[in-house]
C-alpha positions in Angstrom: 0.0 0.0 0.0 2.8 2.4 0.9 4.6 1.8 -2.4 1.4 2.4 -4.3 0.7 5.7 -2.5 4.3 6.8 -3.3 3.9 5.7 -6.9 0.8 7.8 -7.3 2.4 10.9 -5.9 5.4 10.6 -8.2 3.3 10.0 -11.3 1.0 12.9 -10.5 4.0 15.1 -10.1 5.4 14.0 -13.4 8.4 12.3 -11.9 8.3 9.2 -14.0 12.0 8.4 -13.7 11.7 8.3 -9.9 8.6 6.2 -10.3 10.7 3.7 -12.3 13.2 3.5 -9.6 10.4 2.9 -7.1 9.1 0.0 -9.1 12.6 -1.5 -9.0 12.7 -1.1 -5.3 9.4 -2.9 -5.0 10.9 -5.9 -6.9 14.0 -5.9 -4.8 11.9 -6.1 -1.7 10.1 -9.1 -3.2 6.9 -7.2 -3.8 5.0 -7.7 -7.1 2.8 -5.2 -8.8 -0.8 -5.6 -7.8 -4.1 -4.4 -9.3 -3.7 -0.9 -7.8 -0.2 -0.6 -9.1 -1.2 -1.3 -12.6 -4.2 1.0 -12.3 -1.9 3.8 -11.3 0.4 3.2 -14.3 -2.6 3.0 -16.7 -4.0 6.3 -15.4 -0.6 7.9 -15.9 -0.3 6.8 -19.5 -3.9 7.9 -20.1 -3.2 11.4 -18.8 -0.2 11.5 -21.0 -2.3 10.4 -24.0 0.2 7.7 -24.7 -1.8 5.0 -26.5 1.2 2.8 -27.1 2.2 2.9 -23.4 -1.4 2.1 -22.4 -1.6 -1.0 -24.5 1.9 -2.1 -23.3 0.6 -2.0 -19.8 -2.5 -3.9 -20.8 -0.4 -6.6 -22.4 1.6 -6.9 -19.2 -1.5 -7.0 -17.1 -2.8 -10.0 -19.2 0.3 -11.9 -18.2 -0.2 -11.4 -14.5 -2.1 -13.7 -12.2 -4.9 -11.3 -11.7 -5.5 -10.5 -15.4 -7.9 -7.8 -16.7 -9.8 -6.0 -13.9 -12.9 -3.9 -13.7 -10.8 -0.9 -12.7 -8.5 -1.3 -15.7 -11.4 -1.5 -18.1 -13.0 1.5 -16.4 -9.8 3.6 -17.0 -9.7 2.5 -20.7 -13.4 3.3 -21.3 -12.9 6.8 -20.1 -10.3 7.3 -22.9 -12.9 6.6 -25.6 -14.4 9.5 -27.4 -16.4 10.0 -30.6 -13.0 10.7 -32.4 -11.2 7.6 -31.1 -10.0 5.2 -33.9 -12.4 2.4 -34.5 -9.7 -0.2 -33.9 -8.9 1.2 -30.5 -12.6 1.3 -29.6 -13.2 -2.3 -30.6 -10.1 -3.4 -28.7 -11.2 -1.7 -25.5 -14.7 -3.2 -25.6 -13.1 -6.6 -26.3 -11.2 -6.4 -23.0 -14.5 -6.5 -21.1 -15.0 -10.0 -22.5 -11.6 -11.0 -21.0 -12.4 -9.9 -17.4 -10.8 -12.1 -14.8 -13.6 -11.1 -12.3 -17.3 -10.6 -12.5 -18.5 -7.5 -14.4 -19.6 -4.9 -11.9 -22.4 -2.4 -12.2 -20.1 0.6 -12.4 -18.2 -0.7 -15.3 -21.3 -1.8 -17.1 -22.7 1.7 -16.7 -19.5 3.2 -18.1 -19.7 0.7 -21.0 -23.2 2.0 -21.9 -22.0 5.6 -21.8 -18.9 4.8 -23.9 -21.1 2.9 -26.5 -23.4 5.9 -26.7 -20.5 8.3 -27.3 -19.2 6.1 -30.1 -22.6 5.4 -31.7 -22.4 1.7 -31.1 -26.1 1.1 -30.7 -26.2 -2.7 -30.5 -23.3 -2.8 -28.1 -25.0 -0.2 -25.9 -28.2 -2.1 -25.9 -26.4 -5.3 -24.9 -24.7 -3.6 -21.9 -28.0 -1.9 -21.0 -29.7 -5.4 -20.8 -26.8 -6.6 -18.7 -27.1 -3.5 -16.4 -30.8 -4.2 -16.0 -30.0 -7.7 -14.9 -27.5 -6.5 -12.4 -29.9 -3.9 -11.0 -32.8 -6.3 -10.8 -31.3 -7.6 -7.6 -31.1 -4.1 -6.2 -33.6 -1.4 -5.2 -31.5 1.6 -6.2 -29.4 2.8 -9.1 -27.9 5.7 -10.8 -30.0 8.5 -12.4 -27.0 9.4 -14.6 -26.9 5.9 -16.1 -30.7 6.0 -16.8 -30.1 9.3 -18.4 -27.5 7.8 -20.8 -29.9 5.0 -21.6 -32.7 7.5 -22.4 -30.3 9.5 -24.5 -29.3 6.5 -26.6 -32.9 5.6 -27.2 -33.6 9.2 -28.2 -30.7 9.1 -30.7 -32.3 6.0 -32.2 -35.7 7.8 -32.2 -37.1 4.9 -30.3 -39.9 6.7 -28.4 -41.3 3.6 -26.8 -38.0 2.7 -25.2 -37.5 6.3 -24.1 -40.7 6.2 -22.1 -40.1 2.6 -20.9 -36.7 3.6 -19.4 -38.1 6.7 -17.8 -40.9 4.7 -16.2 -38.4 1.9 -15.1 -36.3 4.6 -13.3 -39.4 5.8 -11.3 -40.4 2.2 -10.5 -36.9 1.7 -9.0 -37.5 4.7 -6.8 -34.9 6.8 -8.5 -35.6 10.5 -8.7 -34.4 12.2 -11.9 -31.7 14.8 -11.6 -31.4 17.9 -13.8 -29.1 15.9 -16.2 -31.6 13.0 -16.4 -34.5 15.3 -17.1 -32.4 17.1 -19.7 -31.6 13.8 -21.4 -35.4 12.9 -21.3 -36.4 16.3 -22.9 -33.7 16.0 -25.5 -34.7 12.4 -26.4 -38.4 13.4 -26.8 -37.4 16.3 -29.0 -35.3 14.0 -31.1 -38.3 11.7 -31.4 -40.4 14.7 -32.7 -42.4 14.7 -29.5 -41.7 18.2 -28.4 -45.2 18.7 -27.1 -44.7 15.7 -24.7 -41.4 17.2 -23.6 -43.1 20.6 -22.8 -45.9 18.8 -21.0 -43.3 16.8 -18.9 -41.6 20.0 -17.9 -44.9 21.6 -16.8 -45.7 18.5 -14.8 -42.3 18.6 -13.1 -42.9 22.2 -12.2 -46.4 21.6 -10.9 -45.2 18.6 -8.8 -42.9 20.8 -6.8 -39.7 19.6 -8.5 -38.9 22.9 -10.2 -35.4 22.9 -8.6 -34.2 20.4 -11.3 -35.4 22.7 -14.1 -32.8 24.8 -15.8 -32.0 26.9 -18.8 -30.7 24.0 -20.9 -33.9 22.0 -20.5 -36.1 24.9 -21.6 -33.7 25.8 -24.4 -34.0 22.2 -25.7 -37.8 22.6 -25.9 -37.5 26.0 -27.7 -35.1 24.3 -30.1 -37.7 21.6 -30.7 -40.5 24.1 -31.5 -38.0 26.0 -33.7 -37.3 22.9 -35.7 -41.1 22.3 -36.0 -41.4 26.0 -37.2 -43.8 26.8 -34.3 -42.5 30.3 -33.4 -45.4 31.2 -31.0 -44.7 28.1 -28.9 -41.0 29.0 -28.7 -42.0 32.4 -27.1 -44.6 30.7 -24.9 -41.9 28.4 -23.6 -39.7 31.4 -22.9 -42.5 32.9 -20.8 -42.9 29.7 -18.8 -39.2 29.6 -18.1 -39.2 33.2 -16.9 -42.3 32.4 -14.7 -40.1 29.8 -13.0 -37.5 32.4 -12.3 -35.0 30.8 -14.7 -33.1 33.4 -16.7 -32.4 32.9 -20.4 -28.8 32.9 -21.6 -27.1 33.5 -25.0 -28.0 30.0 -26.1 -31.7 30.5 -25.3 -31.9 33.8 -27.2 -29.9 32.5 -30.2 -32.3 29.6 -30.4 -35.2 32.0 -30.4 -33.5 34.0 -33.2 -33.0 30.8 -35.1 -36.8 30.1 -34.7 -37.5 33.5 -36.2 -35.2 32.7 -39.1 -36.8 29.3 -39.7 -40.4 30.6 -39.4 -39.9 33.8 -41.4 -40.8 36.0 -38.5 -37.7 38.3 -38.5 -40.0 41.2 -37.4 -39.7 39.8 -33.8 -36.0 40.2 -33.7 -36.0 43.7 -32.1 -38.1 42.3 -29.2 -35.6 39.5 -28.6 -32.7 42.0 -28.5 -34.7 44.1 -26.0 -35.1 41.0 -23.8 -31.4 40.3 -24.1 -30.6 43.8 -23.0 -33.0 43.6 -20.0 -31.4 40.3 -19.0 -27.8 41.6 -19.4 -27.1 38.9 -22.0 -24.5 40.0 -24.5 -24.9 38.9 -28.2 -22.1 36.7 -29.5 -20.8 35.7 -32.9 -23.5 33.0 -33.2 -26.2 35.6 -32.5 -25.2 37.8 -35.4 -24.5 34.8 -37.6 -28.0 33.6 -36.9 -29.4 37.0 -37.7 -27.6 37.3 -41.0 -28.7 33.8 -41.9 -32.3 34.7 -41.0 -32.3 37.8 -43.1 -30.8 35.8 -46.0 -33.4 33.1 -45.7 -36.2 35.7 -45.5 -34.9 37.3 -48.7 -34.0 40.5 -46.9 -30.4 40.7 -48.3 -30.1 44.4 -47.8 -30.6 43.9 -44.0 -28.1 41.1 -44.0 -25.5 43.2 -45.9 -26.0 46.2 -43.7 -25.7 44.2 -40.5 -22.5 42.6 -41.8 -20.9 45.9 -42.7 -21.8 47.3 -39.2 -20.2 44.3 -37.5 -17.1 44.6 -39.7 -16.8 48.3 -38.9 -17.4 47.8 -35.2 -14.5 45.2 -34.9 -15.7 43.9 -31.6 -16.5 40.4 -32.9 -14.2 38.3 -35.1 -16.2 37.3 -38.2 -15.9 33.6 -39.0 -16.6 31.2 -41.8 -20.2 30.7 -40.6 -21.0 34.4 -41.1 -19.5 34.5 -44.6 -21.1 31.2 -45.6 -24.5 32.6 -44.5 -23.9 35.7 -46.8 -22.8 33.5 -49.7 -25.9 31.3 -49.2 -28.1 34.4 -49.2 -26.5 35.6 -52.5 -27.1 32.1 -53.9 -30.8 32.2 -53.0 -31.2 35.5 -54.8 -28.9 34.6 -57.7 -26.3 37.3 -57.0 -23.0 35.7 -58.2 -21.1 38.9 -58.4 -21.9 40.0 -54.9 -21.0 36.4 -53.7 -17.6 36.6 -55.4 -16.9 39.9 -53.6 -17.7 38.4 -50.2 -15.7 35.3 -51.0 -12.6 37.5 -51.8 -13.2 39.5 -48.6 -13.4 36.2 -46.6 -10.0 35.1 -48.0 -8.5 38.5 -47.5 -9.2 38.5 -43.8 -7.5 35.1 -43.5 -10.5 32.8 -43.4 -9.9 29.7 -45.5 -12.9 28.5 -47.5 -14.1 25.0 -46.8 -15.9 22.4 -48.9 -19.2 23.9 -47.7 -18.1 27.3 -49.0 -17.1 25.8 -52.3 -20.3 23.9 -52.7 -22.4 27.1 -52.3 -20.3 28.9 -54.9 -20.3 26.0 -57.4 -24.1 25.7 -57.2 -24.5 29.5 -57.6 -22.1 29.7 -60.6 -23.6 26.6 -62.2 -27.1 28.1 -62.1 -25.7 31.4 -63.4 -24.3 29.6 -66.5 -20.8 30.3 -65.4 -19.5 26.8 -65.4 -15.9 27.5 -66.3 -15.6 29.8 -63.3 -17.1 27.1 -61.0 -14.6 24.5 -62.4 -11.7 27.0 -62.1 -12.7 27.9 -58.5 -12.6 24.3 -57.4 -9.2 23.7 -59.1 -7.7 26.9 -57.7 -8.8 26.1 -54.1 -7.3 22.6 -54.4 -4.0 24.1 -55.2 -4.1 27.3 -53.1 -5.6 25.9 -49.9 -4.8 22.2 -50.3 -8.5 21.5 -50.2 -9.5 17.9 -50.7 -12.9 17.9 -52.4 -15.6 15.9 -50.7 -18.6 14.0 -52.1 -20.9 17.1 -51.8 -18.6 19.3 -53.8 -18.1 16.7 -56.5 -21.8 16.3 -56.7 -22.3 20.0 -57.0 -19.7 20.1 -59.8 -21.5 17.3 -61.7 -24.8 19.1 -61.3 -23.4 22.3 -62.6 -22.1 20.5 -65.6 -25.5 18.9 -66.3 -27.3 22.2 -65.9 -25.0 23.6 -68.6 -25.6 20.6 -70.9 -22.1 19.2 -70.4 -22.8 15.5 -69.9 -19.4 14.3 -70.8 -17.7 16.7 -68.4 -20.1 15.5 -65.6 -19.0 11.9 -66.4 -15.4 12.9 -66.3 -15.9 14.4 -62.8 -17.7 11.2 -61.8 -14.6 9.2 -62.8 -12.3 11.6 -61.0 -14.4 11.5 -57.9 -14.2 7.7 -57.7 -10.4 7.9 -58.2 -10.0 10.4 -55.4 -12.4 8.9 -52.9 -11.2 5.3 -53.6 -14.8 4.2 -53.6 -18.2 4.8 -55.2 -19.9 8.0 -54.1 -23.2 8.0 -52.3 -26.7 7.5 -53.6 -27.4 11.2 -54.0 -24.4 11.6 -56.3 -25.5 8.8 -58.5 -29.1 10.1 -58.5 -27.9 13.6 -59.6 -25.9 12.0 -62.4 -28.7 9.7 -63.6 -31.3 12.5 -63.6 -28.9 14.8 -65.5 -28.2 12.2 -68.1 -31.9 11.5 -68.6 -32.7 15.2 -68.9 -30.0 15.5 -71.5 -31.2 12.5 -73.5 -28.0 10.5 -72.7 -30.1 7.4 -71.8 -27.3 4.8 -72.3 -25.0 6.7 -70.0 -27.7 6.8 -67.4 -28.0 3.0 -67.6 -24.3 2.6 -67.1 -24.2 4.9 -64.1 -27.1 2.9 -62.6 -25.1 -0.3 -63.2 -22.1 1.2 -61.3 -24.4 2.2 -58.4 -25.7 -1.4 -58.1 -22.4 -3.2 -58.5 -22.7 -4.3 -62.1 -19.9 -3.6 -64.5 -18.0 -1.4 -62.0 -14.2 -1.2 -62.5 -12.0 -2.7 -59.8 -12.0 0.0 -57.1 -9.6 0.2 -54.1 -12.4 -0.6 -51.7 -13.1 -3.8 -49.7 -16.0 -5.9 -50.7 -18.8 -5.3 -53.2 -20.5 -1.9 -52.6 -24.0 -1.1 -53.7 -25.1 2.5 -53.1 -28.2 2.5 -55.3 -30.2 5.3 -57.0 -33.3 7.1 -55.7 -36.6 5.4 -56.7 -37.9 8.4 -58.8 -34.8 8.4 -61.0 -35.2 4.6 -61.6 -38.9 5.1 -62.4 -38.0 7.8 -64.9 -35.4 5.5 -66.5 -38.1 2.7 -66.7 -40.3 5.1 -68.6 -37.6 5.7 -71.2 -37.1 2.0 -71.6 -40.9 1.5 -72.0 -40.8 4.3 -74.7 -38.2 2.4 -76.6 -35.5 5.1 -76.0 -33.0 2.7 -74.4 -31.0 0.1 -76.4 -29.3 -1.8 -73.6 -32.5 -3.3 -72.3 -31.0 -6.5 -70.8 -28.5 -4.4 -68.8 -31.0 -2.1 -67.3 -33.4 -4.9 -66.5 -30.6 -6.5 -64.4 -30.5 -3.2 -62.4 -34.3 -3.1 -62.0 -34.3 -6.7 -60.7 -31.8 -5.8 -57.9 -33.2 -2.4 -57.1 -36.8 -3.6 -57.0 -37.2 -7.3 -56.2 -41.0 -6.9 -56.4 -40.8 -6.6 -60.1 -42.7 -3.3 -60.5 -39.9 -1.5 -62.3 -39.4 -4.4 -64.7 -43.1 -4.5 -65.4 -43.2 -0.7 -65.9 -40.2 -0.8 -68.3 -41.8 -3.7 -70.3 -45.0 -1.8 -70.9 -45.4 -0.6 -74.5 -41.9 -1.7 -75.5 -43.4 -3.9 -78.3 -45.4 -1.0 -79.9 -44.8 -0.4 -83.6 -41.5 1.4 -84.3 -39.9 0.4 -81.0 -38.4 -2.9 -82.3 -35.2 -1.5 -83.7 -34.3 0.3 -80.5 -34.5 -2.9 -78.4 -31.3 -4.1 -79.9 -28.7 -4.5 -77.2 -25.6 -2.4 -77.6 -22.1 -2.7 -76.3 -21.7 -1.2 -72.8 -20.2 1.9 -71.5 -16.8 0.4 -71.5 -16.8 -0.2 -75.3 -13.9 -2.3 -76.6 -12.6 -2.8 -73.1 -15.7 -4.7 -72.0 -15.8 -8.3 -72.9 -18.4 -11.0 -72.3 -17.5 -14.6 -71.7 -19.8 -17.5 -71.0 -19.2 -19.9 -68.2 -21.8 -22.6 -67.6 -24.3 -20.7 -69.8 -24.1 -17.6 -67.6 -22.6 -14.4 -69.0 -20.1 -12.6 -66.8 -17.9 -9.5 -67.2 -14.2 -9.9 -67.7 -12.6 -6.9 -66.0 -9.1 -8.4 -65.9 -8.2 -6.6 -69.2 -10.0 -3.3 -68.4 -8.7 -0.1 -66.7 -9.6 3.5 -66.3 -7.0 4.4 -68.9 -9.1 2.8 -71.6 -12.0 5.2 -70.8 -10.7 7.9 -73.1 -9.4 5.6 -75.9 -10.6 7.2 -79.1 -11.4 3.7 -80.4 -13.7 3.0 -77.5 -17.5 3.2 -78.1 -18.0 4.6 -74.6 -19.4 7.8 -73.2 -18.0 9.8 -76.2 -18.8 7.2 -78.8 -21.9 5.9 -80.6 -24.1 5.8 -77.5 -23.9 9.5 -77.1 -24.7 10.1 -80.8 -27.6 7.6 -80.7 -29.0 8.9 -77.5 -29.0 12.5 -78.7 -30.2 11.4 -82.1 -33.3 10.0 -80.6 
């Protein structure tokens, strides 16, 4: 015990060399490290954020006679955050299965909270079941743990389980704390049951438990009504909060301003500022950012521009990316590309680096303004100047801009580039945008091939593990089926394969088959070579046709001899 107390003192003081000498003294006196010793060492490596050192100690611990303990796992679980590497999270939870002693309630509770933080729903549910079993033998428990359980169910929008856990807590005789009630209110709001949340808070106040009510709880309800675009109920909640003697803070008033922006009631802004003044609440950057966004959404750009210039001249608040993005979005809504370009240059001049979100706003705006070359150049310049790695959203906006400007081939080139940079297929929305654009441009065969990529048919060998199917939105597939039915698509067999996977019920296939045999549609039913052209080969094995991708590569895409995107399909599609 004495050695462990000395070890803790040395480690807390950062005297690790002396701690090492102390451990040697322990061995010389014939004393082995025990559970407490290792727990102290683990805590020290955790404070130092030394992952390698932590796992070295764990490996050592596994070789001891007492093995992995509840205390050690508890220390490791506290290290886990939403940003922790997946491998480390999995390794930590796996240690619980290797416990050399019975799992205790405290560790089980921590496991639930860690699983919630890392969005491991199934794991959290399993530990919650275990926790329930452990607690069934007791008459008391932790309100905080029940709060974590309620929070998890709220994140999963499982309203039934939210209420079941709340009722179980009361059946156990556990009184909710402010944190627990806050978790309950937040869970109800997440489940779109903000009215129930407001009712619960009123009942809590009327039952004489108003001491656990606070600003955060009321702000969550205001936020819920704001999301539901019920501005009047937001202000009514504020009045109820004030009636309980609970003052609003910056978050409360910012949420109210956001409600005004969402509901288009910017005329109430002066009254909110007056309340802030009476409550001695100072507006912050988020306050003004919300205001600017609200004016932009309401179409009152002159008010937004004026407020921005006043803030800039005042110099009391540092303007950030959020403020500039709000202005750019306002310009985009009102189709003011030149004004947006001015704010963008101003943003860069004050040292604020544009993000992918900034770029996506500008690409959409320039694309709609028929300034495609500027949009493409902006994306390329920011890649070089700011080392910006484009995300799926920006690539999707670039494709959409190309399609709006009738540049189907350029959109397909960007699709190819996106796959190369991401190392995987993009998401469903990206594929849907591309398919819609191809259909609108009359590039029906290209639309078929994009669909085939989205459903794992005929895709090139990508640097991703396993077979990925991202799919396409049902409406785009339905539109494609209409084109097939009208005899506008030649590669019927290929598109039917997609329909069979996308819609096992057979409705898409049936829709595509309707009217295909009408007079004049026979010639168009002839199957053509695929998107890959000469690089695509068929071979029969056991009567079943399969693609041979061994001889295919992205380099063949642009081969002049290839009948691909640039070849006969494009001519035929547009010729129809």
